[in-house]
C-alpha positions in Angstrom: 0.0 0.0 0.0 1.0 3.6 -0.5 0.2 6.5 1.8 -0.6 10.1 0.8 3.1 10.9 0.5 3.7 8.1 -2.0 5.7 6.0 0.5 5.1 2.4 1.0 3.4 1.5 4.2 2.7 -1.8 5.8 -0.7 -3.2 5.0 -2.1 -4.5 8.3 -4.0 -7.3 6.5 -0.7 -8.8 5.3 1.6 -7.8 8.1 3.9 -10.7 9.1 2.8 -12.9 6.1 5.2 -14.6 3.8 5.8 -12.4 0.8 6.0 -15.4 -1.6 2.6 -14.6 -3.0 3.9 -11.2 -4.1 6.1 -12.8 -6.8 4.6 -13.5 -10.2 4.9 -17.1 -11.3 6.2 -17.7 -14.8 4.4 -19.9 -17.3 5.7 -23.4 -18.1 5.4 -25.8 -21.0 4.5 -29.2 -19.7 4.1 -32.5 -21.6 0.7 -34.2 -21.3 2.2 -37.6 -21.6 5.7 -39.0 -21.9 7.2 -38.9 -25.4 6.7 -42.1 -27.4 10.3 -42.3 -28.5 13.6 -41.9 -26.7 15.3 -38.6 -27.5 19.0 -38.5 -26.9 20.1 -34.9 -27.1 21.4 -32.8 -24.2 20.6 -29.2 -23.4 22.9 -27.3 -21.1 22.1 -23.8 -20.0 20.6 -21.7 -17.2 17.1 -21.8 -15.9 15.7 -18.3 -16.6 12.6 -16.3 -17.3 11.9 -15.1 -20.8 10.8 -11.6 -19.9 8.9 -11.0 -23.1 6.5 -14.0 -22.4 7.0 -14.6 -18.7 7.8 -18.2 -19.4 10.4 -20.4 -17.7 13.1 -21.3 -20.3 16.7 -22.6 -20.5 19.0 -19.9 -21.7 22.0 -21.1 -23.7 25.0 -19.3 -25.1 25.5 -19.7 -28.9 28.8 -18.7 -30.5 28.6 -16.3 -33.4 30.1 -17.1 -36.8 32.3 -14.0 -36.7 33.8 -15.0 -33.4 32.7 -11.7 -31.8 31.2 -13.5 -28.8 28.2 -15.4 -27.6 24.6 -14.5 -28.1 22.0 -15.8 -25.6 19.1 -17.9 -26.9 16.1 -18.9 -24.8 14.8 -22.5 -25.3 11.3 -23.4 -24.4 11.5 -26.7 -22.6 8.5 -29.1 -22.4 9.0 -30.5 -19.0 7.8 -34.1 -18.1 4.1 -34.6 -17.1 3.3 -33.4 -13.6 6.2 -30.9 -13.4 5.3 -27.3 -12.3 6.6 -24.0 -11.0 6.2 -22.8 -7.4 7.7 -20.2 -5.1 9.6 -21.8 -2.3 11.6 -19.8 0.3 11.1 -16.7 -1.8 12.6 -18.3 -5.0 11.0 -19.4 -8.2 11.5 -23.1 -8.3 11.0 -25.9 -10.8 9.1 -28.7 -9.2 9.2 -32.4 -10.4 6.2 -34.7 -10.6 6.9 -36.0 -7.0 6.6 -32.4 -5.7 10.3 -32.1 -5.0 12.4 -29.1 -5.9 14.2 -30.0 -9.1 16.1 -26.7 -9.7 15.8 -23.0 -8.9 15.8 -19.9 -11.1 19.4 -19.2 -12.1 20.7 -22.8 -11.7 22.7 -24.4 -14.4 20.7 -27.3 -15.9 21.7 -30.3 -18.0 18.4 -31.6 -19.6 18.1 -34.8 -21.5 15.6 -35.0 -24.4 15.4 -33.5 -27.9 13.9 -30.7 -30.0 10.7 -31.4 -31.8 7.7 -29.4 -33.2 5.3 -28.4 -30.4 2.4 -30.0 -32.4 4.3 -33.3 -32.7 5.0 -33.2 -29.0 1.3 -32.5 -28.2 2.1 -29.4 -26.2 1.2 -25.7 -26.3 4.4 -23.8 -26.1 4.4 -21.2 -23.4 6.6 -18.9 -25.5 4.6 -19.5 -28.6 7.5 -21.1 -30.5 6.9 -23.9 -33.0 9.8 -25.9 -31.6 10.3 -27.1 -28.0 12.9 -29.2 -26.3 11.0 -32.2 -24.9 12.7 -33.0 -21.6 13.1 -36.5 -20.3 14.7 -35.3 -17.1 18.1 -34.1 -15.9 21.2 -35.7 -17.2 23.8 -33.8 -15.2 24.4 -31.7 -12.1 
């Protein structure tokens, strides 16, 4: 709440409550069923939020042809069935199907799976992209 001077003041209705509910949860692409085939690629990057779509993505560095440095690319990952996003201890957290914390925003992830068309994967891409990386789980740290 803001008082007449424009300064924040404590809302008595929420005083002492956990502020986790103040954070905005990002969207997430989730598979409806496990993929019918084994996909053997590996995606290594950082769990981030695509700010243009508010979707949880894996951000990877891609080298440029001219050798001038890396550019960052956000990959929409279709997580296994039952996975979700939650706020735990004030952090945006990826939750596995068993309800356990899988990774937190900013963590490096190694994801097994492969890139396929969202239609073929039977998912609606959170970012609106035609391709998603269908995850089978974590394959590294």
